[in-house]
DRENZAVO-368089 format. One line per field, with one value per residue (C-alpha): residue number from 0; x, y, z; residue in three letters. Coordinates in pm, 1 decimal, padded with zeros to 6 digits, m for minus. Example, Ala and Ser with C-alpha at 12.3 -4.5 7.8 and 13.67 -1.06 7.14 Angstrom:
<recs>
i = [0;1]
X = [01230.0;01367.0]
Y = [m00450.0;m00106.0]
Z = [00780.0;00714.0]
aa = [ala;ser]
</recs>
This chain:
<recs>
i = [0;1;2;3;4;5;6;7;8;9;10;11;12;13;14;15;16;17;18;19;20;21;22;23;24;25;26;27;28;29;30;31;32;33;34;35;36;37;38;39;40;41;42;43;44;45;46;47;48;49;50;51;52;53;54;55;56;57;58;59;60;61;62;63;64;65;66;67;68;69;70;71;72;73;74;75;76;77;78;79;80;81;82;83;84;85;86;87;88;89;90;91;92;93;94;95;96;97;98;99;100;101;102;103;104;105;106;107;108;109;110;111;112;113;114;115;116;117;118;119;120;121;122;123;124;125;126;127;128;129;130;131;132;133;134;135;136;137;138;139;140;141;142;143;144;145;146;147;148;149;150;151;152;153;154;155;156;157;158;159;160;161;162;163;164;165;166;167;168;169;170;171;172;173;174;175;176;177;178;179;180;181;182;183;184;185;186;187;188;189;190;191;192;193;194;195;196;197;198;199;200;201;202;203;204;205;206;207;208;209;210;211;212;213;214;215;216;217;218;219;220;221;222;223;224;225;226;227;228;229;230;231;232;233;234;235;236;237;238;239;240;241;242;243;244;245;246;247;248;249;250;251;252;253;254;255;256;257;258;259;260;261;262;263;264;265;266;267;268;269;270;271;272;273;274;275;276;277;278;279;280;281;282;283;284;285;286;287;288;289;290;291;292;293;294;295;296;297;298;299;300;301;302;303;304;305;306;307;308;309;310;311;312;313;314;315;316;317;318;319;320]
X = [15989.1;16054.1;15957.4;15648.0;15531.7;15592.2;15392.9;15107.2;15109.4;15109.8;14808.4;14613.1;14697.3;14594.2;14300.0;14160.7;14187.2;13991.7;13635.1;13671.3;13966.6;14149.6;14480.6;14664.6;14625.5;14656.6;14498.1;14529.1;14909.4;15174.2;15374.3;15666.7;15931.9;15723.1;15886.4;15654.3;15712.6;15490.8;15489.2;15243.1;14969.8;14984.0;15143.8;15347.8;15402.2;15680.9;15692.2;15872.4;15676.0;15666.1;15609.9;15703.5;15460.0;15449.8;15548.9;15782.7;15980.5;16233.4;16180.6;16121.9;16129.9;16189.5;16039.4;15900.6;15541.0;15385.4;15061.1;14935.3;14672.7;14539.8;14356.2;14536.4;14223.4;14173.1;14481.1;14551.0;14765.1;15019.4;15188.3;15560.1;15791.7;16125.4;16282.5;16605.6;16759.4;16702.4;17034.7;17254.1;17521.9;17271.9;17142.7;16829.0;16668.3;16449.1;16478.5;16394.9;16401.5;16334.7;16244.4;16298.4;16243.1;16506.6;16473.6;16197.1;16375.7;16287.7;16571.3;16508.5;16762.0;16734.8;16889.1;16980.3;17219.2;17528.8;17662.8;17951.5;18228.5;18136.7;17937.8;17694.1;17415.3;17459.7;17279.4;17180.5;17018.8;16777.5;16616.9;16292.5;16113.7;15794.8;15720.4;15558.6;15877.0;16004.4;16313.8;16654.1;16992.3;17143.9;17507.9;17559.9;17718.8;17636.5;17653.2;17753.1;17902.5;17967.4;18345.7;18321.4;18226.1;18391.1;18178.8;18031.2;18113.4;17774.4;17721.0;17387.2;17511.5;17460.1;17084.0;16776.3;16882.6;16675.4;16733.7;16705.0;16720.2;16831.5;16671.5;16989.1;16961.5;17229.9;17134.4;17228.1;17171.1;17121.5;17157.6;17287.9;17218.5;17347.4;17564.2;17381.8;17571.4;17521.9;17696.5;17653.3;17567.1;17697.1;17459.4;17410.0;17263.9;17443.5;17788.8;17918.2;18047.8;18273.1;18335.0;18078.3;18018.7;17872.1;17568.8;17572.3;17232.7;17153.2;17002.4;17007.2;16900.9;16803.9;16554.0;16699.8;16473.0;16529.8;16265.3;16251.5;15978.9;16038.5;16399.7;16419.2;16565.3;16424.5;16608.8;16371.2;16487.5;16407.8;16560.4;16643.4;16490.2;16201.2;16193.4;16026.8;16067.4;16277.1;16383.3;16637.2;16640.9;16902.6;16937.7;17167.1;17169.5;17516.9;17403.3;17468.3;17151.7;16966.4;16778.0;16410.0;16272.7;16015.2;15793.9;15609.1;15578.4;15631.0;15443.7;15174.1;15282.0;15610.5;15962.6;16054.0;15918.4;16013.4;15880.7;15846.8;15738.3;15596.0;15414.1;15104.3;14849.9;14942.4;14960.1;15247.2;15197.0;15375.8;15386.9;15492.5;15439.2;15292.7;15221.6;14857.5;14672.2;14386.8;14367.2;14146.4;13995.7;14284.6;14543.7;14757.1;14746.6;15016.8;15319.5;15693.6;15767.9;15428.4;15392.1;15154.0;15188.5;14972.0;14960.3;14871.8;14878.4;15195.3;15164.0;15407.3;15419.9;15461.0;15832.8;15883.8;15907.0;15694.0;15380.8;15375.4;15220.0;14942.3;14868.3;14504.1;14292.8;14108.0;14407.0;14324.3;13945.1;13872.4;13993.8;14249.0;14150.6]
Y = [10587.5;10709.5;10369.9;10347.5;10685.6;10574.9;10253.8;10453.5;10690.1;10398.2;10248.5;10573.3;10587.0;10226.2;10259.1;10057.0;10272.5;10108.3;09996.5;09961.0;09913.4;10218.4;10360.8;10521.1;10277.4;10553.7;10896.8;11055.3;11083.4;11105.9;10784.9;10688.2;10424.3;10115.6;09798.3;09509.4;09194.3;08887.3;08731.4;08489.7;08542.9;08920.7;09186.8;09451.5;09762.7;09995.2;10336.2;10664.4;10966.3;11275.3;11586.2;11860.2;12151.2;12206.9;12049.2;12344.4;12244.6;11958.1;11622.9;11641.4;11290.1;11227.1;10888.0;10562.8;10442.2;10095.8;09960.4;09601.7;09396.3;09043.1;09074.9;09344.5;09563.6;09669.3;09828.3;09909.2;10211.1;10166.4;10505.1;10576.9;10285.3;10472.9;10813.0;10887.3;11046.8;10724.9;10634.9;10851.5;10870.9;11008.8;11363.1;11306.7;11212.5;10902.9;10761.5;10415.6;10106.3;09730.8;09488.2;09112.4;08852.3;08607.5;08375.5;08578.9;08912.8;09184.7;09366.6;09710.8;09833.9;10196.4;10511.3;10813.2;11105.0;11050.7;11313.5;11526.0;11296.2;11070.5;11297.8;11163.3;10910.2;10584.0;10254.1;10167.1;09858.6;09842.3;09544.4;09472.9;09179.9;09239.2;09380.8;09679.0;09779.1;09960.4;09937.5;10009.0;10058.9;09711.1;09820.4;10165.9;10261.0;10258.5;09937.5;10125.7;10477.9;10694.5;10661.0;10282.6;10315.0;10533.9;10452.9;10804.0;11153.5;11214.9;11149.6;10969.3;10670.6;10424.0;10447.2;10224.0;09899.5;09595.2;09249.4;08916.0;08588.7;08280.8;07940.8;07824.9;08118.6;08340.2;08707.0;08973.4;09347.1;09538.7;09917.0;10218.6;10526.3;10549.9;10242.1;09931.2;09732.4;09428.8;09261.6;08944.6;08983.4;08769.7;08535.7;08798.5;09026.9;09335.7;09292.3;09261.4;08922.8;09001.2;09280.1;09515.8;09418.1;09608.2;09483.1;09521.8;09650.5;09946.2;10285.0;10225.1;10513.2;10366.8;10145.3;09800.2;09511.4;09138.3;08868.2;08510.4;08312.7;07945.2;07929.0;08289.6;08587.8;08932.6;09258.0;09552.3;09911.5;10274.4;10362.8;10694.4;11022.7;11090.4;10734.1;10432.8;10084.3;09850.2;09492.7;09225.4;08847.5;08590.9;08229.0;08332.6;08597.6;08684.7;08737.3;08781.7;08987.0;09006.1;09332.3;09280.0;09632.4;09851.9;09701.4;10012.8;10349.7;10700.2;10756.4;11021.9;11365.8;11230.8;11224.3;10928.2;10579.7;10303.4;09947.8;09646.8;09298.8;09025.3;08694.7;08665.1;08381.8;08256.5;08593.5;08837.1;09208.4;09523.0;09824.4;10165.6;10533.5;10824.0;11192.8;11159.3;11199.7;11445.5;11762.5;11778.1;12089.7;12290.0;12044.0;12066.9;11772.7;11511.5;11569.7;11526.8;11574.8;11454.8;11099.6;10812.0;10432.8;10220.0;09849.6;09627.8;09254.4;09132.4;08871.5;08652.7;08547.9;08180.1;08231.8;08376.7;08739.7;08995.9;09152.7;09532.9;09672.2;09918.4;10178.7;10200.9;10405.8;10091.0;09889.0;09544.9;09517.3;09187.3;09084.7;08801.6;08498.2]
Z = [07588.3;07233.3;07088.8;07309.3;07181.5;06824.0;06875.1;07027.0;06731.7;06488.1;06665.4;06628.5;06256.2;06185.4;05950.7;05663.1;05354.2;05073.5;05048.4;04671.5;04439.7;04310.6;04201.1;04364.6;04653.8;04914.7;04872.6;05218.8;05216.7;04945.4;04901.0;04676.7;04605.9;04692.1;04822.0;04903.5;05106.8;05148.1;05494.8;05658.8;05401.2;05403.6;05183.5;05362.2;05152.5;05266.5;05100.4;05109.8;05230.0;05010.1;05222.0;04978.7;05021.0;04645.6;04319.5;04278.3;04588.6;04572.0;04747.3;05121.0;05267.1;05636.5;05722.5;05580.4;05593.2;05611.7;05466.6;05469.6;05289.7;05292.7;04960.3;04750.3;04755.2;05117.8;05274.0;05638.2;05718.0;05998.2;05993.9;06016.8;06096.4;06100.7;06038.5;05852.4;06161.9;06359.8;06198.2;06421.4;06151.6;05897.8;05860.1;05658.2;05324.1;05368.9;05018.7;04878.3;05100.8;05099.6;05380.1;05404.5;05677.4;05800.9;06103.7;06262.6;06221.7;05970.1;05796.3;05650.5;05392.0;05294.6;05148.3;05361.6;05338.8;05554.6;05789.8;05664.7;05791.2;05495.2;05261.9;05007.6;05012.0;05197.9;05251.3;05605.8;05753.2;06046.1;06217.1;06402.4;06563.1;06365.0;06018.3;06193.1;06375.0;06567.1;06345.5;06497.8;06336.1;06305.4;06269.3;06416.2;06083.9;05713.6;05511.7;05194.3;05181.4;04879.6;04908.2;04860.2;04491.7;04226.9;03923.1;03888.2;04009.8;04170.2;04541.3;04501.5;04301.0;04589.8;04632.6;04606.6;04778.5;04677.9;04821.8;04643.6;04840.2;04648.5;04703.3;04882.0;05123.0;04968.6;04985.1;04730.1;04738.7;04412.6;04419.3;04232.4;04022.7;03664.2;03725.3;03855.5;04117.8;04336.9;04627.9;04832.4;05201.2;05485.0;05665.9;05938.1;05665.0;05796.0;05637.5;05283.1;05173.3;04879.4;04629.6;04481.8;04118.0;03822.8;03627.8;03249.7;03128.5;02898.6;02985.6;03361.2;03584.4;03924.8;04111.9;04043.2;04149.9;04096.6;04107.4;03983.7;03806.4;03730.9;03607.9;03487.8;03672.8;03595.2;03660.4;03630.2;03667.7;03599.0;03262.8;03097.8;03222.1;03254.4;03376.3;03224.3;03374.2;03159.7;03224.6;03140.4;03187.2;03289.3;03396.0;03682.4;03951.9;03821.6;03461.3;03179.6;03148.2;02817.2;02771.2;02685.7;02659.8;02829.9;03099.2;03217.5;03044.0;03179.9;03505.5;03486.8;03607.2;03747.9;03607.1;03827.9;03872.7;04113.0;04096.4;04322.3;04213.1;04435.5;04402.6;04622.2;04627.0;04282.6;04103.2;04049.8;04111.0;03995.8;04229.0;04099.6;04171.6;03976.1;04037.2;03945.2;04276.8;04211.6;04420.9;04727.7;04888.2;05027.3;04894.9;04583.6;04345.8;04313.0;04093.4;04051.1;04423.1;04554.6;04431.8;04502.2;04489.8;04261.3;04168.7;03871.8;03800.7;03626.9;03351.7;03157.7;02793.9;02704.3;02639.5;02988.1;02883.7;03064.6;02925.8;02922.9;03242.5;03163.5;03430.3;03535.8;03773.0;03889.1;04006.0;04145.3;04118.5;04292.2;04638.6;04620.5;04825.7]
aa = [unk;unk;unk;unk;unk;unk;unk;unk;unk;unk;unk;unk;unk;unk;unk;unk;unk;unk;unk;unk;unk;unk;unk;unk;unk;unk;unk;unk;unk;unk;unk;unk;unk;unk;unk;unk;unk;unk;unk;unk;unk;unk;unk;unk;unk;unk;unk;unk;unk;unk;unk;unk;unk;unk;unk;unk;unk;unk;unk;unk;unk;unk;unk;unk;unk;unk;unk;unk;unk;unk;unk;unk;unk;unk;unk;unk;unk;unk;unk;unk;unk;unk;unk;unk;unk;unk;unk;unk;unk;unk;unk;unk;unk;unk;unk;unk;unk;unk;unk;unk;unk;unk;unk;unk;unk;unk;unk;unk;unk;unk;unk;unk;unk;unk;unk;unk;unk;unk;unk;unk;unk;unk;unk;unk;unk;unk;unk;unk;unk;unk;unk;unk;unk;unk;unk;unk;unk;unk;unk;unk;unk;unk;unk;unk;unk;unk;unk;unk;unk;unk;unk;unk;unk;unk;unk;unk;unk;unk;unk;unk;unk;unk;unk;unk;unk;unk;unk;unk;unk;unk;unk;unk;unk;unk;unk;unk;unk;unk;unk;unk;unk;unk;unk;unk;unk;unk;unk;unk;unk;unk;unk;unk;unk;unk;unk;unk;unk;unk;unk;unk;unk;unk;unk;unk;unk;unk;unk;unk;unk;unk;unk;unk;unk;unk;unk;unk;unk;unk;unk;unk;unk;unk;unk;unk;unk;unk;unk;unk;unk;unk;unk;unk;unk;unk;unk;unk;unk;unk;unk;unk;unk;unk;unk;unk;unk;unk;unk;unk;unk;unk;unk;unk;unk;unk;unk;unk;unk;unk;unk;unk;unk;unk;unk;unk;unk;unk;unk;unk;unk;unk;unk;unk;unk;unk;unk;unk;unk;unk;unk;unk;unk;unk;unk;unk;unk;unk;unk;unk;unk;unk;unk;unk;unk;unk;unk;unk;unk;unk;unk;unk;unk;unk;unk;unk;unk;unk;unk;unk;unk;unk;unk;unk;unk;unk;unk;unk;unk;unk;unk;unk;unk]
</recs>
């Protein structure tokens, strides 16, 4: 019954948002921490959901939202696909997530705060039969808990899971705050397959994301604080990683940034968030705890390095066919 009610609610929220290109993509709800997936000719954009009543009140994030597009200009809103407390072992905080497809199933990796028997932030994994959900806890327990890593003294150092699938089918999860880490997953995608390893890149804060273009691997991440997006390159998923510099500058009116990179219909795209949503009547503007997702095209230099991503208010101006 609970899932039926959620599906009914999602159906009522399904609306097409854009009739013309703009950034932020979504202006009727605050979104953050984008993670995009391409499946069957469509982009699925999963985001966090900022619900803080004011930019003077810390993050309030309880669920994750889904948007989809077939042309990168017009986006359909599908509402909430899961709540943090759907993980029975968690007590809240719906932070950054990432979804992938494998053998007709959709796996949703995300950050939540664990209950007090294992305090701190943890990584959970949920699964669904469609990209729209409903997503259900795939394990009944966390995949990563704070006590499994001792690289920092803070309890949020195991956040921001991002999945990279190798051409041979091997799956790796990158994650971390202050210290970047990665680990191989078993073929069932819900268990670790080996030790957690540390990645050697400078000025790492959070939001690790790996993508590949031709024979180059790219590790992008939020660096320093306030956060810019930096990146490094390698010829192997295991490194060594060569630092290449800043990819995206400070996000407007936001101390954080969080990127996602996809390839769609022959073009790569860079998703990010800012705090720049203008105020509406009766509604406070965006800001540090009220963020919004935007997107730009991502381009490469002849030597394989990435061109600096410039933030715009127009976003993607022409529908992709």
